[in-house]
C-alpha positions in Angstrom: 4.5 -12.0 25.7 6.1 -8.3 25.5 5.7 -7.7 21.9 7.9 -5.0 21.7 10.6 -7.2 23.5 10.9 -9.4 20.8 9.5 -7.5 17.9 10.8 -4.0 18.3 11.3 -3.0 14.6 9.5 -3.7 11.1 12.8 -5.8 10.3 12.2 -8.3 13.4 8.7 -9.0 11.8 10.0 -9.3 8.5 12.1 -12.0 9.6 9.3 -13.7 11.6 7.3 -13.4 8.3 9.5 -15.0 6.0 9.9 -17.9 8.3 6.1 -18.3 8.4 5.4 -18.6 4.6 6.7 -20.5 1.2 9.3 -19.2 -0.4 7.2 -18.6 -3.5 4.9 -16.4 -1.6 8.2 -14.7 0.1 9.2 -13.5 -3.4 5.9 -12.5 -4.4 5.7 -10.0 -1.3 9.2 -9.0 -1.5 10.4 -8.8 -4.9 10.5 -5.8 -6.8 11.5 -5.8 -11.0 14.5 -5.7 -12.8 17.8 -5.9 -10.6 15.2 -4.0 -7.8 17.3 -0.7 -7.9 14.4 1.3 -7.8 13.6 -0.7 -4.3 16.5 0.0 -3.2 16.6 3.9 -4.2 13.6 4.3 -2.2 15.5 3.1 0.7 18.6 5.0 0.1 17.1 8.0 -0.5 14.8 8.1 2.4 18.2 7.5 4.1 19.8 10.7 3.0 17.2 12.7 4.8 18.6 14.6 8.0 17.3 16.7 10.8 18.8 18.7 13.1 18.2 17.9 16.8 16.7 20.4 19.3 18.1 21.1 22.7 16.1 22.8 25.8 12.9 22.7 24.2 11.5 21.0 27.1 8.9 18.3 27.6 7.2 17.0 24.2 4.0 15.1 23.8 3.7 15.1 20.2 0.4 15.2 18.8 0.3 12.7 16.0 -3.4 13.3 14.6 -3.6 13.8 11.0 -6.1 15.7 9.0 -6.5 14.3 5.4 -9.4 14.6 3.3 -12.0 15.9 5.6 -11.6 13.2 8.4 -9.1 13.2 11.2 -6.9 10.0 11.7 -5.1 9.2 15.2 -1.9 8.2 13.1 -0.5 9.7 9.5 -0.7 6.1 8.0 -2.8 4.2 6.1 -2.8 0.4 4.4 -2.0 0.3 1.2 -3.6 -2.0 -1.6 -1.7 -5.0 -2.5 -3.1 -7.4 -5.2 -3.4 -11.0 -4.0 -3.4 -10.3 -0.3 -4.7 -13.5 0.7 -2.0 -15.3 -1.2 0.3 -13.7 1.8 -1.7 -14.9 4.5 -5.2 -16.5 4.9 -8.1 -14.1 4.4 -5.5 -11.0 4.7 -7.9 -8.7 3.4 -10.7 -9.0 5.7 -8.3 -9.3 8.7 -6.5 -6.1 7.6 -9.7 -3.9 7.1 -10.8 -5.3 10.6 -7.5 -3.9 11.9 -7.6 -0.5 10.0 -11.2 -0.3 11.7 -9.9 -0.9 15.0 -7.0 1.8 14.5 -9.1 4.2 12.9 -6.9 4.5 9.7 -8.0 4.1 6.0 -8.1 0.6 4.8 -7.6 0.0 0.7 -8.6 -2.9 -1.2 -6.9 -3.8 -4.5 -9.1 -4.4 -7.9 -7.2 -7.6 -7.7 -7.6 -8.8 -4.5 -8.4 -12.3 -3.3 -11.8 -11.0 -1.8 -14.7 -9.0 -3.5 -15.9 -5.4 -1.8 -18.8 -7.3 -1.2 -17.0 -9.8 1.0 -14.6 -7.3 3.0 -17.9 -4.9 3.6 -18.7 -6.6 7.0 -15.5 -6.0 8.0 -14.9 -2.3 6.9 -14.6 0.9 9.0 -15.7 4.2 7.5 -12.5 4.9 5.4 -12.7 2.3 3.1 -10.7 3.1 -0.1 -11.2 1.1 -3.3 -8.4 1.1 -6.2 -9.2 0.5 -9.5 -7.1 -1.1 -12.1 -8.5 0.8 -15.1 -11.2 -2.0 -17.0 -11.8 -1.2 -20.6 -15.0 -2.0 -20.9 -17.3 0.7 -19.7 -20.4 -1.3 -18.1 -18.0 -3.8 -16.3 -16.3 -0.1 -14.8 -19.7 1.4 -14.3 -20.8 -1.8 -12.4 -17.4 -2.0 -10.6 -17.8 1.6 -9.2 -21.3 0.9 -8.2 -20.4 -2.8 -6.1 -17.6 -0.9 -4.4 -19.8 2.1 -3.2 -22.5 -0.3 -2.0 -19.9 -2.2 -0.1 -19.1 0.6 1.8 -15.7 2.2 0.0 -16.0 5.8 -0.2 -12.9 6.8 -2.1 -11.8 6.2 -4.8 -8.0 5.6 -6.3 -7.0 5.4 -9.9 -3.6 3.8 -10.7 -2.2 4.9 -13.6 1.3 3.4 -13.1 0.6 0.2 -14.4 0.2 0.9 -18.3 1.6 -2.6 -19.1 2.7 -5.7 -17.3 6.0 -5.6 -15.4 8.4 -8.7 -15.6 9.1 -9.4 -11.8 12.3 -11.7 -12.6 12.3 -12.7 -9.0 8.8 -13.5 -8.8 8.6 -15.3 -11.8 11.7 -17.6 -10.9 9.6 -18.8 -7.8 7.2 -20.4 -9.8 4.3 -18.5 -9.3 1.4 -18.6 -11.4 -2.1 -16.9 -11.0 -4.0 -18.4 -9.8 -1.6 -20.2 -7.6 -0.9 -23.7 -9.2 0.8 -25.8 -6.4 3.3 -27.9 -8.1 5.7 -30.4 -6.6 7.9 -28.0 -5.8 5.8 -25.3 -4.7 3.9 -28.2 -2.5 7.4 -28.8 -0.6 7.8 -25.4 0.5 3.9 -25.3 1.6 4.7 -28.4 3.5 7.4 -26.4 5.4 5.0 -23.8 6.6 2.4 -25.5 8.6 0.2 -22.2 9.8 0.3 -20.9 6.5 -0.7 -24.2 4.7 -3.8 -24.9 7.4 -5.2 -21.5 7.2 -5.1 -22.3 2.9 -6.7 -25.5 3.5 -9.7 -23.7 5.6 -10.4 -20.6 3.0 -9.0 -22.0 -0.4 -6.0 -21.3 -2.2 -6.9 -17.2 -3.4 -7.9 -16.0 -6.6 -8.8 -12.8 -8.1 -12.5 -13.1 -7.7 -13.4 -9.6 -8.6 -11.7 -10.1 -11.9 -13.0 -13.9 -11.9 -16.8 -12.3 -11.6 -16.0 -10.9 -15.2 -13.6 -12.6 -17.0 -14.6 -16.0 -15.8 -11.7 -19.0 -14.9 -8.6 -18.4 -16.9 -6.2 -20.5 -15.5 -2.2 -21.4 -15.7 -1.3 -17.6 -16.3 2.3 -16.0 -15.2 1.8 -14.3 -12.0 2.9 -10.8 -13.8 0.1 -11.6 -16.7 -3.3 -12.5 -14.8 -6.7 -11.8 -15.9 -6.9 -8.5 -14.7 -4.5 -7.5 -17.8 -7.2 -9.3 -20.0 -10.0 -6.4 -19.1 -8.0 -3.5 -18.1 -6.7 -0.9 -20.3 -4.0 2.3 -20.2 -6.0 4.9 -19.1 -5.7 8.4 -20.7 -6.9 11.9 -19.3 -10.6 11.4 -20.8 -10.6 7.9 -18.8 -9.6 10.1 -15.8 -12.3 12.8 -16.5 -15.1 10.0 -16.9 -14.2 8.5 -13.7 -14.8 11.9 -11.8 -17.6 12.3 -13.5 -19.1 9.6 -12.4 -17.8 9.1 -8.9 -19.3 11.4 -6.1 -16.8 11.2 -3.3 -12.9 11.7 -2.9 -10.8 10.6 -6.0 -6.8 9.8 -5.6 -4.7 9.0 -8.4 -1.9 6.8 -7.4 1.3 6.5 -9.1 2.3 10.1 -10.2 6.2 11.0 -10.2 6.1 13.9 -12.5 5.9 17.7 -11.0 4.2 18.4 -14.5 1.6 16.3 -14.2 0.3 18.1 -11.0 -1.3 21.0 -12.3 -3.4 18.9 -14.9 -4.4 16.5 -12.2 -5.6 19.5 -10.2 -7.7 21.2 -13.0 -9.0 17.5 -13.6 -10.7 17.6 -9.8 -8.6 15.1 -8.4 -8.7 15.3 -4.5 -5.1 13.8 -3.6 -2.3 13.1 -5.9 -0.4 10.0 -4.5 3.2 9.7 -5.3 4.3 6.2 -5.5 7.0 4.1 -8.0 4.7 0.9 -7.0 7.7 0.0 -4.6 9.9 -0.8 -7.4 7.5 -3.3 -8.7 6.8 -2.0 -12.2 10.0 0.2 -13.1 13.5 -0.3 -12.3 14.7 3.2 -13.6 12.5 5.2 -11.5 13.4 7.8 -9.2 12.6 7.3 -5.3 9.6 8.9 -4.1 10.8 11.2 -1.5 13.2 12.5 -4.2 10.2 13.2 -6.4 8.0 14.6 -3.5 9.7 18.5 -3.2 8.9 19.2 -6.4 5.7 18.0 -6.8 4.3 19.6 -4.0 6.0 23.0 -5.1 3.5 22.7 -8.4 0.3 22.1 -6.4 -1.8 23.0 -2.9 -3.6 19.5 -3.6 -2.9 16.9 -0.6 -0.2 14.2 -1.4 -0.2 10.8 0.0 3.4 9.4 0.0 4.2 5.3 -0.5 7.2 3.2 -1.2 10.2 2.6 1.1 8.6 3.8 4.2 9.8 1.6 7.0 9.7 3.5 10.3 8.2 6.7 12.2 11.1 8.5 11.0 10.7 7.9 7.5 6.8 9.1 7.8 8.4 12.5 9.5 10.7 12.6 6.6 8.0 12.7 4.1 5.9 15.3 6.0 9.2 17.4 6.4 9.4 17.1 2.6 5.5 17.7 2.0 3.7 15.1 2.2 0.3 15.2 4.1 -0.7 11.4 4.6 1.6 8.2 4.3 0.4 4.4 2.9 2.1 1.3 3.6 1.4 -2.0 1.9 4.2 -4.3 2.6 4.6 -3.4 5.9 1.0 -4.7 7.3 1.1 -7.4 4.9 4.4 -8.6 6.7 3.0 -7.8 10.0 0.1 -10.0 9.7 1.8 -13.0 8.5 4.4 -12.4 11.4 1.7 -12.2 14.2 -1.6 -13.0 12.9 -4.2 -10.4 14.1 -2.2 -8.8 16.6 0.3 -7.9 13.7 -1.0 -4.8 12.2 -1.7 -3.2 15.6 1.8 -4.1 16.8 3.3 -2.5 13.9 1.1 0.8 14.3 2.1 1.0 17.8 6.1 0.5 16.8 5.3 3.5 14.0 3.5 5.4 16.9 6.6 5.0 19.4 9.2 6.1 16.4 7.5 8.8 16.0 6.9 10.1 19.5 10.4 9.4 20.1 12.0 11.3 17.0 9.5 14.3 17.2 10.9 14.4 20.7 14.4 14.4 19.8 13.3 17.2 17.5 11.0 19.0 19.5 8.1 19.1 17.4 4.7 19.1 18.7 3.0 18.2 15.3 4.1 16.8 11.9 3.1 19.8 10.4 6.6 21.1 12.0 8.4 18.8 10.8 10.0 20.9 7.7 11.5 23.3 10.3 13.8 20.5 11.6 15.4 19.8 8.3 19.3 20.0 7.9 19.5 22.9 5.5 
């Protein structure tokens, strides 16, 4: 099958994925919070970033190799963490880790994944990132870091934009709880999606196994007030300093949206800043990440990651044009896995590669770092 003929864009994969998963799962993956204006703002702001196409520049063979945190990656994108990945598609964490290893790009696992770091370790490549929702208890904190390190995760991400649970009204309306409880309403949806249902029958319904290993079995919670909130705290600067002191690898801070936070993070020894509004899933009054990027870039020389709203190679180019050094995508790779199984993530990566090459050819760009020169002034 020619996948590019049937699924030439992420939008095609989205439609395929939506038809393959129960509605409550799609609502979990696709929803944001509030009226979802931050989610829409991310998209609208990216569309406002325009370029001036070049002429008479001869043949262009773009080089997409991207140096980031001391490594050269064949593409400027990695797989962002998503809690309870295994709900989106059976065994998603291990399958995405394996795909990232084959592609040579980073894979980030969430604290609230449905697989533990140890379970993912056999499928993990050299670029495993561990995303931490900060535990309150220092002993749990230390143990979690040690487990992630032993499992092969070399980069630590502290997520700072989830001080409290968001409401995610659309997700709540779907009837999803954590762990998922299959009510008659949800079972009817499952019965209509045999591929998802059979996979879950083999794997078992997902749970937050890393959290469960510390919290025990808490059941019947709202999907936005899961067991993780029973353990975690809202971190402060002392917490960040503690993590920096106890982690000897690259240390990233995810969820930064204010330019004035860049200098203190740099002073604290952070290795990279991750600009993110959690794809609109936490706060509906946030600016688009692409709008926050230039001001943060002006305040620091640290490497910058951008996520939230990225859907195409052109979007990646827009991010680099405004100062990003790397891009992460969460929903997209999960959509691709749900749409096409193990072939999906590689196909999405190829879509992004081809789109980047086509757009760089239009702009006469040999390298991503030259993208700012093509911006429409």
